[in-house]
N, C-alpha and C positions, 0 to 999 in steps of 0.2 A: 684566655682561650679565644681564638678567632676562627674564621672560616678556613684558614690554611692549615689548622691542626688536623691531623689525620687520625681517625678513629678506627674501630674494628673493621676488618675486611677492606682496609684502605679507602673508606668512605669519609667524605667531609662532614664535620659537625657544624651546626649552626651556632652563631654568636648568641650567648645567653642574654646579653644586654638587649639585643634586637628582639628577642622573644618577649621580654618584659615590656619594652616600649610598644610593641604591637598589641599586647593584651591590654595595657593601660589605655591605648587609643580606642580600642573597641568599647571599653567601659565609658570613656568620656564622651564619645560621639553618639553612642546608641542608648546607653542606660542613664543618661543625665536627665531624662524626663521624669525622674522620681518614680511615682507609683503608676504613672500612665504607661501602658504597654506600647512598645514601638510598633510601627506598621509591619505588616507581613508582605509576602510577595508570592506570586504564582506565575507559572509559565504560560505564555500565550502560544499554544501549540495545538494545531488541529490537522488531522488527516482524515477528511470526510468525503463522502461521495459527492460527485458533481452531478447535479440534477438536470441542467439544461445549458444550452449554448445560445449566443446571440452575436451577430455581426452588424452592429449599427453602422459602422464604417469599416470598410475592408482592411484599414490599417489597424484595427483594434479587434481583439477577441474578448468578449465579456462573458463571464459565466457566473451562475448563481448556485450556491451550495446551501441546501435547505435541511441538511441532516444534522441537527443539533446546533451548528454554528450560525445558521440563518445569515449567510454572508453573500454579498454581491461583490465581485472583484472584476477589475479591468486589466487586461494584459496588452502590452505592446507586442504586436506580431513580429516586428523586426528584431527587437532586443530581448524579448522574453521577460521583461521587467513588469512587475505588478504596478500599474499606473495609479489605481485607486482601489479602495476597499471600503465597503459600507455594510453595516450590520442592521438586521431587522430587529425590531423591538418585541416581536412575538416569541413566546416560548413554545417550542415543539421539538420533538425528536423524530419526526416523520420526514420522508423524502417526498418531494412534490413533483407533479408534472408541471411543465411550463411552456411558454411560447413567447416569441418576441418578433418585432419587425422594424422597418425603417422609421417608424414613428418615435422610436427611442424608448418605448415602453417594454418592460419585462413584466409579464403577468404569470402568476402561479396560483395554484389552488391546493389546499390541504385536504387530505383524505378524511380527516377527523371532523371537519366542520365545513359548511357550505358557504365560504366566502372567498373572494379573490384577493390576492395581494398584488399590488401594482407598484412597480418601481420605475420612476422616470430617470433615465440615465443623464439627460441634459440638466435637469434641475435638482437631481438627487432627492426628489420627493418620494415619500412612502405613503401610499394610499391603500384603501381597501374598498371592495364593492360586493354587493350581494348578487350572486348569479341566479337567484330565484329557482334553485333546484331543491327538490326534496331528497336529500342525500348528497353524496359526494359527486364531484365532477370527474369524469373519466378521460376526457380529452378536451383540448382547447386549441384554437387557431385564431389568427388575426388577418383580416383582409385589409391590406394597406391602401388600396385604391378607394374602397368604400368606407374606410375607417370603421370597420366592424370588428368586434370581438365575438367569437362564436364558441359556445361551450356545449358539451354533450354530458348528460348526467345519468346516473343509475335509475332515475325515475322514468327514463324512456324518452325524455324531451331533449330537443336541441334549441338553445336560446341564443338570440342575437342581440348584442348591446352596442351602444355608441362608444367609440374609443375615447371620446372627450368628456361626456357626461356620465357614462356607465348606465345610462337609462336603458331599460329593457324595451327593445323595439318590436320584436316579434318572436313567436314560438313556433317551431317546426315539429309537427306530430302527424304521422301518416300511418294509421292502422296500428295493430298490435304486433309489432315486430321484435319486441324485447328491448334489450339495452343497446344503445348506440355505442359500440366498442371503439370505433375509430372514425374520424372525420378528416376530409382533405378537400382543398379548394382546387378547382380546375384552372390552370394557368390562363390568364388573360380573359377569363370569362367570369361573370357573376354567378357561378354555379358551385354548389357544395355537394360532395359525395359523402354519404353516410353509410357506414357498414354496421349492420345490426347483428345481434347474437343469433338470430334465426337463419343467418346466412344470406340474407337479402341485402342488396345495395340500392339505395334510393338517391336520386338526384333532385336538388331543390334550387330554385332561383332565390338567392339570398336577398334581393331587393324587394321581391313581392311575397316570398314565403311559399310560392306555389310548388307543388310536386311535379317534376318533369318526366321522370322515368323510374321504373322499378324492375330489377332483374335479379335472378338467383346467382350469387357469387360463389357459394360453397355450401357444404352441408351445415345444418344447424349445430352451433357450438364449436365449429372448426375455425371460424374467422379470428385472426389475431390483430391484423392492422391493414390499412389501405393507404395508397398514395396515388398520385396522378401526374401524368405528363400532359402535353397539349392534346393528345389524341387518344390516350388510353388511361384506364383505371386498373391499377395492379392490386391484387388481393393476396395477402399472405395467410396461409392456413397452417395447420399443424405439421404438414409434410411437404409443403412446396409453395409455389406462387403461380398465379394465373393472371393473364392480361386480357382485358376486355376493351372493346371499342366503346365510344361514348353513347352508342345506341344499344349496349348490352350484349353485343356479339362476342363470343369467346375467340380470342386470337391465338393464344398459345398457353401451354402449361409446362412448368418445369418442376420435376421432383428433386428434392434436396436431400442430401445425406445427413442433415441436421434439422432441428426445429427452428424456423426463422423467428427473429424478434422484431425489432423496428425495421421498416423499409422506407426508402426515400428514392424518388425519381430525380434525375439530374436537373432538368429544366423546371420541374415542378417545385423542387426545393428552392432553387435559385430565384424563382419568381417571387418568393415571399420577401425578398430584400428590395433595396431601392431600385426603381425602374432604370435609373441612369447606369446601374451596374450591368444590366442585361441588354441595353440598347444595341450594342454592337456584337452580340452573340450570334454566331451562325446557327440558325435553327436547324440547318441540315447536318450539323455536326452530330454523329451518332453518340458521342459521349454525353451530349446534353439531351438528345431526343429519345434514345433507346436504352440508356444505362439505368440500372437500378442497384442500389446499395442495400445489402441485407446484413443485419447484425446477428451475432450468435450469443448464446448464453456464456460462452467462454471468453468473450472480449474480442472476437475477430469480426472482420467485415468482408463480405464477398461481393465483388463487383461483377454483375452479369450484363450482357447484352440480351435483354429479355425477348426481343423479336427473333434473334437468331439462336436463342437458348444456349448461349455460349458463355462460359466462365472466362472473364477477362483477367481478373487479378484478385488475389487474396491478401488482405491487409491484416497484420497482426501486431501485437505489442501490448495491448491492455491485458491486465491480469484478472479483471472482473467484467461483468456484463456492461455493455455500452448503454448510456442513458440519453445521449444527445448526439446528433450528427448534422453537420452543415456542409453543403457543397458550394464551392466557389467557382466563378467563371474562368479562373485560370487553371482549372482542372486540379485543384487541390481540395483536400478534405479535412475538416475539423471534427474530431470525435472527443466525447467526454465519457467518463465511466465512474462506476462505483469505486474504482481503485484510487480516485482522487486526482486524476491527471486529465489534461487536455493534450491531444496529439494532433499535429499538423502534418499531413501526408501529401506528397506529390504523387498523383496517380499515374504520371507519365514515367518518371524516373523510378517509381515504386520505393521511395525512401521517405523516412520520417525527417521532416525539416526541423521541427522544434517540439519540445515538450514544455508545457506550462504547468507549474505547480509551485507550492510554497513549502510543503513538507513531504517527506517520503517514508515509506515503510522500510523495514529492515529484513532483507531476504536471507542473508547468510552472515555468519560471524566466525572469526577465528582469531587466535592469539599467537604471536610469534613464540618460538621456542625459548628465546631469551626474555620473554615477558615484557618487552619494551614497546611492542606495537600491537594495535588492534586493527583487524581487517573487517570490513563490512561492505555489503552490497545493497543497493536500493531496489525497491520493487518497481519504481516508476522510471527513473532517469537513466537506466542502462549504465550506471557507474558503480565502481568500487572505490573505496577510500582506505588509505593507510593513515592511521591515527597514532600519534606519539602518545604513549600512556603516561609520560612524565609531564609533558607540557599541555596535553589535552588538545593540541592543535592537529589539524589535518595536514599531513606532509605531502601527500600525492593523491590526486583523483584520476582514476583509470576508467576509460570509456570503451564500450563495445558497441557494435551495430545493433544489438538487440539485448534483451534482458539478461543480466548476469545472475545466474541461479546459484552459484557457489563460489566461495573464496576459501583458499587453504594456504597456510604458510608451510614451507618445507625447506630443509637444509640440503645443500649439495656441496660436498667438499668443504664444509664448515661455513659456507656463505648462506645467508637467509634470502629466500625468494617468496613472492606472493604469486600463487597460481589462481587465475580467474577463469571459470567455465561459463559459457554463455549459450543462449538460444541461437546465436548466429553461427553455431557449429564450430567454434574455435575455443582453444584454451591458451591463454597468454601467460607467459612467465616473466615476472617483473623483478628487477633488483630492488630490494626494500629501501636501501639508503638513497639511491639516485632516482628511483621510480622509472628507470629506463626499461624498455621492452627487450628481453633477452632472446626469447624464442616463442614461436606460435606453433601449436599442435592443432591439427585438423581432425574433426570427428565426422562420422557419417550421418549424425542426427543431432538433435538438440541436447546439449550437455546438461545433465541433471545431478551429477555427483562427481566428486574428485577424491582421490586417495593418493597420498605421497608416501612411498616407502623406498627411500633412495637406495639404488639409482633408478627406481621404477616409478612411473606415473600411471595410475589406474583411472580410467575415464568411463563413466556410465553415460549412456545416451538413449534416446528414443526418437521416433519420428512418426508422422501421421501415416496411417495405413501400412506400417511396417513393424517388424519386431524390434524390441529394445534389446540392448546388450551392453557390452563393455569392450574396451580395448586397452592394451598395455603398450606403453612407449618407454624407450630409454630416455631419461631426462637429459643426459649429457650430450647425446648425439641426435636426439629427436626421432630416432628410428622407430617405426612401428614394429612391435614384436609379435602381437597376437590380437585377433579381433573375433568376437562371438556375438551372435544375435539369437540368443536362446529364449528370451522372455517374450511370450506371445502378447499381442495386443488384445485387449478386451473391449467390449462395447462401451462401457462407462469410463474405464480408466485405460490409459495407454502411456502415461508420462512419468511413471515412477519406477526407476531402476536405481537401487541404492547398493552401496559397497561396504564391506568390512574385511579386515585382514587379521589373521592369526597365524604367526609363524610362516610356514610355506603355503598356507591355504588362503584363498580368496573366496569370500562369500558374496553372492549377488542375490538380491531380492527384487521382486517386481509385482506389478498389478495382476499378473496371472496367478498369484498366490503361491508361487514356487520360490524356494531358496536353494540355490545351487552352491555346492562346495567344490571349489576347483583347486587342483594342485598347480601352483604357479611355475613349477619346473617342467612339468610334462604337458600342461594345458589340458588336462583331462578332468572329467567330472568324477569326484569321489563319492558324493551322495546327493540326494535330492530330498528336501524337506517340504512336504505339502501342507501349507497353512490354510488352504481352503478359503481364502479371503485375501483381499488386496493388501500386500505388505508395504507399509508406508515408511518403515525405518527398521534397521537392525543395529544392535551394538553387541560387543563381545566382551566376555569376562575371560581374560587371558590366563588368570590364575586357576580357575576351576573349569576352564574349557567349556563355557556355556555361551549360548547364543540367545539373545532376547529379540523377539520380533514384535513390533508394534503394528496392529492391524487397523484397517479403516473401520471395522465393525466394533470399535471401542474395546478391544481386548489385547492382551499381551501373552505371547507364547514363550516358553523356556525350553530350549533344545540342548541336548548333550551332543557336542560336536564330535566326540570320539566315536560314537556309534550311530549318530543321526536319530536318536530316540527323543520323542516329545516327553518332557518331564512334567510340565504343568501348564495350564491355561487359566488365566484369571482376568476378570473384568477390570478395565481401567476406569479412570475418573470421568465418567459421564459424557465423554465425547470422543470421536476418533483420535487415535494417537498419531501425531505428526513427526515426533522426534524422540529418541531415547538416549540417555547418557548414564553411565555408571561411575560411581566413585568407590572409595575404599569400603564404604559401609552401606551405600544406598543405590537404588535405581530411581532415576528421575524420568518421568514421562511428560513431554510437552504435548498439549492438545489443541485441536482446532478452535476451541472456544476461548483460548487464551490462558487456560489453567495449567498448572504444573502439579503433578501428583508424585508423592514420595513413597518408596517401598523399601523394606528391609531386604538387602541383597542376598541374605542367607535364607530367610524364611519366606520371602516374597509377600509378607504381610503389608497391607496398606497402613501408612503411618499418618500422613497429613496431606493437605492440598494448599497450594498458594494461588491466589487470583490477583496477579499484578498486571495482567494485560487484558485488552478488550478484543483482540483478534487472534488469528492463528499464530501459534509459535512455530516459526519456520526452522529455527536452528538453535542449538545449545552447545556450550563449551564449558568444560570443567577445568578451572585453574587450581591445580593441586597445591601449589605453594602457599596460597592464602585461603584455601578451601572456599572458593567462590564459584557459584554457578552463574554463567552468563547466558541470558536468554535473548534471542533476536526475534522480533515480532512484526507482523504486518501493521501494527498500530504506530510504527515509527519510533519505537523506543527499544533500547538495549538495556536490560536490567542487570545489575551486579548484585547477586543475592548471597548472603552468608548462609552456608548449609548448616552451620552450628546454631544460629539463632533464627533463621528463616526470615530475617529482616533485609530490606533493600539497603545496600551500602551506597548506591548511587545509580544514576541513569545517564545515558547518552541519547540525545534526541537527534534524529536524522533530518536536518533542515537542508534546504536547497543551497544555502551558502553560509559559510562560517561554521562555528562549532557551538554546542550548547550542552553543558553537563550540569547536573544538580545532585545534591545529597538530600535525602529524605529527612523531614523533621522527626525528631524522637524526643524522649524525655530529657536528654542532655542538650539537644539542639532543637528547640521548639520551632525554629523557622527554617533550618537548613541553610546551606550555602549553594552558590552556583558559580559556574565559570563559563563565560561566553564572550565573543566579540560582537554579538548581536543583542545588545542590551535592550533594544526595543521589544524583544521577546519576553522580557521580565516586567510584569505589571506589579507596581508597588502600591499597596492600598491598605486601608483599614476599615473595619466594619463599624458603622454608626451604632451607638449604644442602644438606641430605641428602635432600630429597624435593621433589616437585613441588607440594606443598600451598601454598596462598596464605594468608598470615597477615595479617589486618587490624590495622593499628597505630592504634587509636583515639586513643592519647595524643598523636599528632602531627598529627591531622586538621586542626585549626584553623590550626596553624602552617604546614602544607603548603599549605592553601588560600590563606593570606595571600601566598604567594610565587607559586604556579603558576596561581591564578585571576586572570589579568592581562589586562585589556582592551587596554592599549596594545600589548603584545607580540603578542597574537593578531590584533587587527584591523589593525595596521600590517603584519604579515607577509602577511595575505591581500590587503590593498590594495596591496602592493608598495612601501611607504613606507620611508624611510631610518631611521625610529625603531627598527625591529626590529634593524638591524645593530649598533646601540650595545649592545643587550642580548643579543647572541649568547652562547650558553652557554659558548663557549670562553673568554670573558673571565674566567670564574670559575676557570679553570685556573692563573691567575697566582698567585704565592705571597704577595704582600703588597699592601697598599693603594696604595703608590706606583706599582706596575706597572699596576694597574687604572686609577688616575687618569690615568696617562700614556696609556694606550690610549684612554680616553674623550676626552682633550684632542686627541690626534691625529685621532681620528674626527671631532670637531667641526671642527677646522681643515680637514680634507679636505672636509667637507660645505660649509663656507662657500666654499671655493675652487671647488667644482664647482657651487655654486648649488642644492644639494639642500635639501629641506625637512624639518624635524623638527616634529612636532605635539605639543603639550602637552595636558594635561587640558582 
């Protein structure tokens, strides 16, 4: 028998001799160490918040990530490549405040202990210093001209250190003003502005420590942060910003429709970098002298001319709050965020030039009708990917101008297409095989959900300060058939409009707490279901005509779609519901804390919970053919979970280049397998017997990869194919080649008898 023999369903069967040879090779290469266990491996994958930015040289962007990974990385601005990476030796799970300047130092401080971490980019040295505060440091700046490091602490003091020796030079304390929430240096002057919790702003000479001026900046408890230009000090409060002259006179106030976060002045921020970078700046340029950048909790940046009280530009793209912001003399902006990305914006063209990241979250997931392709979109990179489920390789990468919020496969006249919906207000239709763009549909707002029921395309959208709704397009012609804006915007929520279809009815849910049932033939509302809470997702039981609604308030409602009657409300698993999926027997709810809860579809009784993710589960898909639940999460992983056993069959990691799959260790496969073209992501190590230290065994890396980097084993396990059963790890527990050969022969006979399929290369 050879690979040309045709088995059941016209599928090729693999050569039995080849099976035996591969099994024997596994035993000889890995298990020849007798009683000593072979090394294990783990995946080097992190998707962590970025805590600060630094531009030591304008050709480089350096950022430090202190949330768990304790990593300092350098990126080339022109290519986007990670130039170097260095790890801290300290253990922590906290996010730090930080600061840096042209001296090449990155300084950070931890909230849990009062010491400074110092990283010298030039020498790659790691140092630490005592800031001499009783309690944590709340803000930190560096004066490059005077070579000072200045820290503000919860103890009410502002301390000044030498950048070279870290010797404490002087302490600034002026009366009982509470905690110094924020500090800023006045450009080109040895003057420090300190904003206190009682609402007062104090100016100090940093060379002498003398107090120069004190004035009221806001109400007590209202101050959030301050920044400074050459002539003004700008104060951010809970509801707006105010600009003061350097003698304390109020110049202007601007009320904002949001609560401001971090604020930066153009020339004030630029001054913190190398003097040669600002030598030729036109100080009369309003962009540098009058502009202020204000961050929001939702990841946006508002650019204002604060003297004219005019909004110039709104910059969006981050999915979480911004933790660092740097302004460049070429009118570009660097931002970093909790979402794990750095974005480089051109404030003139109002476009994102480049995104810097190593790993991405997974925003959406879909599987093609023929089960050959996986579709997913990232949270960071504005891309969608088409992945071959047999080879595990990415066949096409699709890019939008803004974040892709949903991907859906759909058939039109027997051909398979991928539809991608984006915040750039477009929906693109791509041919799955060629990856070519077939058609673009336009929406009046940000696209947040898609539904394909050929020949119709249903698009959900929302927009700032406008109602959300849906539209219906003819897929073949692209013609707009109907549009509705029925879902009202609420103060807290405005971006959730979701869709479901049952026969001739379309259901739309929104943050206004309403679910509308529409007749798709007449475009009329049949019924309205009032959930009295933000509807985050809906799914439909087409057999029993039931609708399940997942709410932000951590509950699930069950509605009878025939008469619009509420049948039951029950609490979900400990956090808001982000996505719902039903199978033949179960209801699965994905949650914002990364958990998945399982319920009986008939009784609605809670059965169990799975905790395989660390962040919000954005999307889920049920593969009925092999009873697999596929979860897509903000932590960058797509999990393939067997609903019969509750165990993970495998994972797909969303990395910025290449592909990375793994199977989980279990009793049959104590190490699991992986499939990747980025083998540097796989760390091969063994634990020392007398300690918890990990020792990297570089001498066996190539040999280890040759066995465990195995496409057939990984992809067949995830796809639920019989090939994986032949190579179960327990086959290597047999003592000689004859027993292994016998096992393989019996397995093949069993397969032929039951009509199972084995795929070869």
